[in-house]
N, C-alpha and C positions, 0 to 999 in steps of 0.2 A: 831936168829935175828928176830925182830918184822917185820911183813909184813903189818902193819897198816899204811895207807896213811893219814887218817883223823880220829880223835877221838873226839867226842863231849861229854862233861861231864856236865850234869845239866845246859844246856844252857837256859837262859831266856832273853827276851828283852822286856823292858817296854818303852812306849812312854807317854809323858805328854800331856794331852789335854789342850785346852784353850790358854791363853796368854803365851808368852815367852818374854824375854827381847828384846828391839829394837836394841841393839848392841852398843848404845852410851848413855852416861849419860845425855847429853842434850836432846835427844829424850825421855828418860825415864822421865825426868822432865817435858817435854812438855805433855806427856801422863798424868802425875799426875795433872798438872795444868788444863788440859781439864776436867778431872773427877771432880776436886774441883769446877769447874764452872757449872757442870751438863751437859757438852757437850759430844758428841760422841768421842770415842777413835780415834784419827787421824791415828793410826797405826794398827787398827784391820784389819786383812786380810779378803779379800772377802770370804764370805761363812762361816766365823768362828763366833760362838756365845759363849760367856762365860756364860753358863747356870748354875746358882747357885741353881736352884730348885731341882737338883738331889743330893741325899744324898749319904753317904758312900764313897767308893774309886773310884768314877766315873771319877776322873781327871787322873786316870792311866789306860792305856790299855796295857795288856800283849800280844804282838804280838807273842811271843814264850814263852813257859812255861815248864821247866824241860825236855829239849830235850837231849836224850842220844842215841848214836849209834857209831858204828865203821865201817869204810869203808876200805877194803883191797886194796892194790896196784893192778891195772889192772881191778878192778870192774867198770862196767858201771851201775850207780845207777839212777833210775828214781824217781824224787820227785813229788808227785801228791797230789791233794786236790782241794777243791773248792776255788773260789775267796775269798781272805781274810783269808785263812787257815794259812798263814805264810811262804809260799814257797819262795817268793822273799826276805823276811827279812832273812830267814835262809841262802840263798846264799850270801847275803851281809855280814852276820856275818862270814861265812866260807871264804869269799874272803878278809876279814879284811877291808871292806869298812866302816863298823861300828862295834863297840865293843859290846859284850853282857853285859847286866846289871848284870847278875850273871853267874857263870860257867866259863868253859875254853875250848879252842880248842887246841889240839896238833896234830902234824903230821909232815910229812917230804916231801920235794919237793916244787918246785916253782909252783905257781898257776897262770894260765891264765884264766881270767873270762870275759864273755860277758853278762853283765846284762841288758844293754839297748843299743839302737842304738848309735854307736859312742863312746862306753866306752873307755876312755883314749885318745880320739882324740882331737887335737886342731884345731878348725875350720879354722884358718888363715893359717895353714900349708898345704902343698900339701900332696897327698897320699903317695908319696915317703918318705917325711920327717916324716909323722905320722907312717909309718912302722918302721923306725929307732927309733922314740921316744917310741913307744909301746914296742919294743924289749928291749930298755934300761931300761924302767920301770920294765920289767920282769926280769932284771938282765942279759940280753944277751950281749955278746961282739959284736962289730961291725962286725967282720969276721963271727960270727955265723949267724947274721941277713943277711949279704950279701950272705951267702951260700944258704939261703931259699928264697931270694928276688924274683927270677924269678917264683918260684912255687907259691908264694903268689899272685903275680900279675896275673898269668895265671888262678889260681883258682877263683879269684874275678872277672875276666873278665873286668878289668878297665884299661888295658894297655894304651888306647888312652888318658885317663884322669889322668894318674899317676902323672903328674906334675901340676895338677890343684888343687887349694885349696879345701879341702873337704867340705867347706861350700857351694860350688856350686853343690855338689853331691845330687842326690835324696836319699830318705831314703833307697831304695833298694840297691843302690850302696854303701852307707855308711855301711850297715850291711854286705854286701858281703865282703867288704875289712876288716871290723873289725873281722868277723869270720875267714877269711883266715889267718890273722895275729895270732889270738889266737890259731888256730889249727895247724899251721905250725911251730911256734917257739917252742923251745925244753923245754917246761914246763912239769912237771910230772903230774900235775892235771889240767884238763880242766873243767870249770864250765860254763854252758850255760843256760840262762833263755829263756823265750818264745819269745825272740826278733827275732828268725828265722821266725816267722809268718809274718814278714814284707816282706820277699822274696817271689818270685813266687814258684809255685809247683815244677818246675824243679830244682831250686836252693835249696829248702828244701830237696829234695831227694839227691842232691849232698852233702849237709851238713851232712845228716844222714849217708851217705856212708863214709864220711871222719871221722866222730866220731866213727863209727864202726871200721874203719881201725886203728884209734888212740888207741882204747881200746883193740881190739883183736889182732891186728898185732903188735903194738908197746908196748903193756903192760902198757899204761898210764891209769890213773884213770879219769873217766868222770862222772860228775854230771849233770843231764839234767832235766829241768822243762818243762813240756808241758801238755796241755789239750787233746792232741791227743794220746789216749791210744794205737792206732795201732803203732805209732812211738815209744812209750815207750816200748812196748813188743818186737818190732823188734830190737831195739838198746840195751836195758838194760837186765842185768841178775838178778839184785836185785832192790828192790823198797822200798820207804818210803812213807807212807800215813800220811798226816797231817790233823788234824781236830781241829779247834779252837785253833791253836797254839801249839798243842801237837801231839806226835806221836801216831796215832791210830793203826798202824800196820806196820811191816817191815819184810822183808824176800824175798823169791822168787818173782820175778816180776809178774808172772801170778797170784799168790795168792793175791798179793797186789792189782792188778787191779780188780780182782774178788771182793775183799772186798770193794773197792771203788764203784763198780757197785751196790753192795748190799746196801750200805748206800744211794746211790741215789734213789734206788727203795723204800727203807723204808721211804724216805722223799718225796714221790711222790706228786706232785700237778697236778691235772687233768684239771684245768682251770687256766687262768691267769686273774686276776682282778687288774687293776691299780687304787688304791685309792689315789694316790698322787694328789697334787693340781697344778701341772704344767699345763700351758695353752695348750700345745700340747703334745700328748702322744698316745701310743697304749693303748686304754681303756680296751679291753678285747679280749681274744682268747678262743674259746671253740669248741667242737666237736658236730656235729649234724648228724642225719640220713636223709634219703630221705623225711621223714615226718616232717622235721624241729624240731625234738625232740632232746633236749640236751642229750648227752650220756657220760658216764664216761669211757667207753672203747669200743673197737671194738670186737664184739663177733660173728657176723653173716657173713659168707663168701660171700653170694650173696646179701647182703644189700649194699647200696651206702652210703658212709660217706663223710662229708665235714668238712674242717677246716674253721672256721668263724673268721674274724678279724674285729674289730671295732676301728676306729681312731678318736680321738678328735683333730680337726685342726682349728686354728683360723686365720692363715695367708693364704691369698688367693693366694698361690703359688703352682705350680705343685710339687708333691713329688713322691717318689718311695718307694717300699717295696719289700722285698724278704725274704725267710726263707730257712733253711736247717734242715733236720732231721738227727739226729745222733743215732747210736746204744748206748747202755748203757756203752760200753767200750770206747766211744768217737770217733768212726770212722764215717766220713761223709757218709751218705747213699743216701739221696735224696735232691735235691734242686728245689725250685719252679722257674718258669719263673718270671722275675722281673715285678712287677706291676708298670709300668713306667708312669710318667707324669699324674697321675690321679689328677683331679682338686679338690682342697680343697674348693669348693664353699659352702659345707655344714659344719656345726659345728660338725656333727657326720657322719662319712663315714663308711658304713658297706659293706663288700664284703666277698665272700667265694670261696673256690676252692675245687674240688673233690680230695680226698686222694686216691692214688692207693694202698689201704690197702691190697689187695690180694697178693701183692708182699712181704708183711711183714710177717715174722715168728712170732710165739707167743713170747712175751717179752715186755720190756719197752723201749721206745725210747724218746729222748730229742729233743725239738724244739728250735732252735736258730733263731732269726729274727732281722731285722733292718729296721728302717724307716728313710729316709734321703731326703734332698733337692737336686735339680739339682745343681751340683757344688761340691757335696760330704759332705756338712754339715750334720752330724748325729743328728737326733732329739731324737731317742731312739734306743738302741741296748742292747741285753741281750743274754747270751750264754745258758740260760736254762729258757725259758719262762714257759714251762709246759712239762708234760710227756704225751706221747701217749701210752696207754696200749692196746696191742693186746692179747686177750685171746686165749687159744687153740681152734682151729676150725676144727681139723681133728683127726682121731683115734690115730695116732702116737703121736701127741702133747698131747692129753688128757691122754694118758697112760704114759706120762713122757719121751717119746723117743725124740731124737734130730734129727733135719733135718740139714744136712751139708750146708755150705755156708751162706752168709749174707742175700740173697733174696731167694724167692721160685718162681717157675714158676706158674702163676695163671691159665694157660690154661689146658683144658682137652685133653686127648689122643683121637686121631682119629683112630678108629678101622676099618680095611678093611675086608670085608667079602669075 
C-alpha cells in the first residue's frame, strides 16, 4: 500500500501581468470608451502599469515551474527559499486554494492549511462560531469538533473572548485561534505558512511544539514555510529548497539548509546601496574600521569595526531604526538598541554603531533592518540588506577547524602565577 501523502507531478503556475477584465461588460465598455478618447483607464489598479515596451513573453510570470516531489505520511517537510521563490504559491496549490496551470497533485487525507492570518474565518462570526465553521469546511462532524473544542480554546488562550466577533481580535489573537483550529482538528495534513511570525516568541515556541507533536506523535504530515532555519531544522526531517520557482534541492533537512546557506553566501552583497527614487529611504549601509576606511570584511581581531547607516528623510518627523544580525542558517544572533526618535531635520542623516565583531566566528552573516515612524508606519524594511563577512582570525579557523556554538568568547584567559 502506498505511503505517499502528497505527490506533485510537473506542477507549474503562471500569472498574467497587466490588465485583467473589470468583471462586468459595462465597465469593460467604459474602459474602452476612455481609451478611445485618450483618457486614463478608470479601472487601472494603483501601482500597475501596462508596459508595452518590453518584448517577448513578459506578460507571463511563472511563479512555479516543473515542480516534482513526493511527501510520505508522517513527514515534516520544511519549504525554504528567498522571498519570491514560490513558497507561498506552492502551498496555495497544495491546499487547492488555487489550481496549477499545468501538472497535477495527488494524495490522500484531509488538509488543514494556515496560509495567512484568519484563513477561513468570517469576521462577523464569533470565535466559537468560527471554530465550528472551520471544522465543517475541513469535513469534520459537529461531534468531532465538540470533542476538541476545549483544547482549541485553551491552546489559543482566547477563552474570555470566545463569544466575541473575531473582527474585534488583534492579529495575534486571530492567528492563535486559527492555528489552534488547524492543529487540533483531525486532518491528516497540516500546512503552515510564515503566518506564525505574527505571534510572540512564546506562542511561536508553543506552535512549533504542537507541530512536532502532530508530526512525530500522531503521524500526521506537516508542511512548514519559514525563514527561520533554526525552527526548520528543529521541526522538520526533510526539506525542499525553491529558487526562482523551481526545486533547487530536496532531501534531508540539514543538507537542504546547508545548500540554502551556500546559495546565500555565493550571492553575497557586502554593501547596501538604494538607488531607488522614493523620497524617504535607507540610502546605504556599509562597514568601516576605526580609520573610517570602508571594508569588505572583518579580518583583524583587535581592530574596531562600525556599521554605518545613511538615511534620506524629507518628512520632518521623528523616526526610529533598528537591525538584527542573523547567521547564514537564519538564526537571530544580535539585535541593535533601537535608534529612537532621531529628528529628521537633515535631508541626509548619517549614523554608525560599533559592531561587537569579536563575538562572531568566521562566517557570513545577514543584516535585517527597518526604518519606521512613531506609530508603527514602516518606511523601509528588508530581511537581507547586506552580508557581513568575518574572515578566519585565529589558528583553528585558518586551518579549517570548527569552533562550537554560535558565538565565541572575545576575552583572554587570566593566568595566576
